[in-house]
N, C-alpha and C positions, 0 to 999 in steps of 0.2 A: 504494500500500500504506500503510495507516495503522498507526502504531506508538504504543503507549502509553508515556508517559514513565516510568511506574512499572516497566515491564519492564527499564529500564536503571538503576533506582535503586540506589545503593550500599547496602550493609548495614552495620549497626552492632551491636555487642554490648551497647550501652547502652539502657536504657529511661527513664532519668531524667537530668536535668541541672540542677544548682543553680548559679546565677550571680549576680553582683553588678556594679554599675556603679561603678568607683572614682571617677569624676568626681562622681557624685551624692552621695558621702559628704561633700561640702562641707555639705550640709543635714542629712544623717543616714543611718543604716544602711538599706540596701535589699537585697532579695533577690528572685529570680525562680526558681521551680521549674517546670520543664517535664517532662511525661511524654509518651512516644511514644503517639500516638493513631491510628496507621496507618503505612504505609510512608513516606509523605512528609509526615505531619502531626504536630505536637506541640500540646498544650494546656497552657497555663501559668497560674500565679497569681503575682501580683507585689504587693509592698508596700514602703512606705517609712515609717519612723518619724522624725519631725522633732522634735528637741529641741536647739536650737542657738542661739547668739548670734552674729550677724554685725554687727560694729561695735556700734551702740547699739540694735539691734533683736533682740528675743527672738522666735524662731520656734518654734512647736510645732504638732503635728498628726500626722495619718496619711493615707496614701493606700493604696488597694488596688484590684486589678483582675484581669481575665482576658485572656489573649492566645492567639489561635489562629495558628499558624505553618504556612505551606506551604513546604516545602523541596524545591527542584527536583531535587536528586540523591538525596534520601532523608533521613529524619529522623535527627538526631543524627550527621551525617557532614558532611564538607567540602561546602558547598553554598550556592548563592544562596538567599535566603529572602525571604518577604513575611509581615509580621506585621500582624494586624488585632486590635484589642482595645478594651476599654472599662474605664474606671477611675472611682472616686469619690474625691474628696479633701476633707478638712476641715482647713484650715490657718489658724492664727492668728498674726498679727504684732503685737507690742507694743513701743513705744519710748517713752522718756522724754526730753523736751526739757531743755535746760540750766536752764530756769526751773522744772522739776519737773512740768510738764504731761505727762500720759500720753496717748498716742495709740494707738488699737487698730484693726486691720483683720482681718476674719474672712471667709474665703473657703470657700464650699461649691461644689464644681464636679464635674460629670460630664463626662468627656472621651472622645472616640473617638481611637484611635491607629492610624496606618497608616505602616509603615516597611518599606523594602526594603534588603537589604544582603547581606553574605557572612559565613558562619560557618565557622571553621577548627577542626579537632580534631586534637590530638596526644595519642594514647592517651586518658587521662582529662581532661587539661587542654584548654580551648577558649577561643576568642576570637571575638567577633562585633562587626562594625561596620556601621553603616547610617545612612540618613537618610530623612526623610519629613515627615509633617504630623500635628499634633494639632488636633482641633476641640474647643473649650471651650463649656460652657453658661453660664458665670457672667455674661457680659456686662459687668458693672462692679460695683465694690464701694465702699462708703463708708469713709473713715477717720473715726472718731469720737473725741472726747475722753473723758476719764475719766467724764464725766457722761452719755455717750451722745449728745451733740450732734454732728451731721454737721459735719466740717471741710472735707472735699474728697471728690469722687468720683474713683475711679481706674478707667479703662477696662481691661477684660480682653479681649484680642483673641480673636475667634472662631476664627481659624486661626493656628497658630504652628508654627515649625520644630521638628521632633522629631529626635532622634538616638539611635543605639544604639552603645554602646561598653562591652561587658561582658566579663568573664572568668568562667570557670566550671569545674566539675568534673563530669564525666559518670560515672554509675554504673549 
């Protein structure tokens, strides 16, 4: 006898979930908005605004993307999940050496995101944790001086560890 997993899916009164990753606030504010797209599916948009200084390096830029989530026990309920998404980033880092020389790195990147984990809901409040992999298109980027001359090339890994650690409010 074949059984559909959606026949046993939990139900939720929520259609939307707004969440953030507290760890990612180190580089800037970030939000993800998910909407129910079926009994076990959500579709989300995500973005990060970067405007921060870490030690002697000024970081600025934005990222944005879309994420499709499959939730084993049902959308916006306690459930194991798998996320698949795509994002674009435009990030700039600029630092000044003690001799006054300015160094700049600019990264444009398209990435694919695959993460699995668990999502808990307590009334409106929720927490998600997970791990997976991101694939990046950048390949490598040059650090240039204030005159635009190449100083060094920095490799950008094609595949990197990805994590999920977010808190949210469902409505």
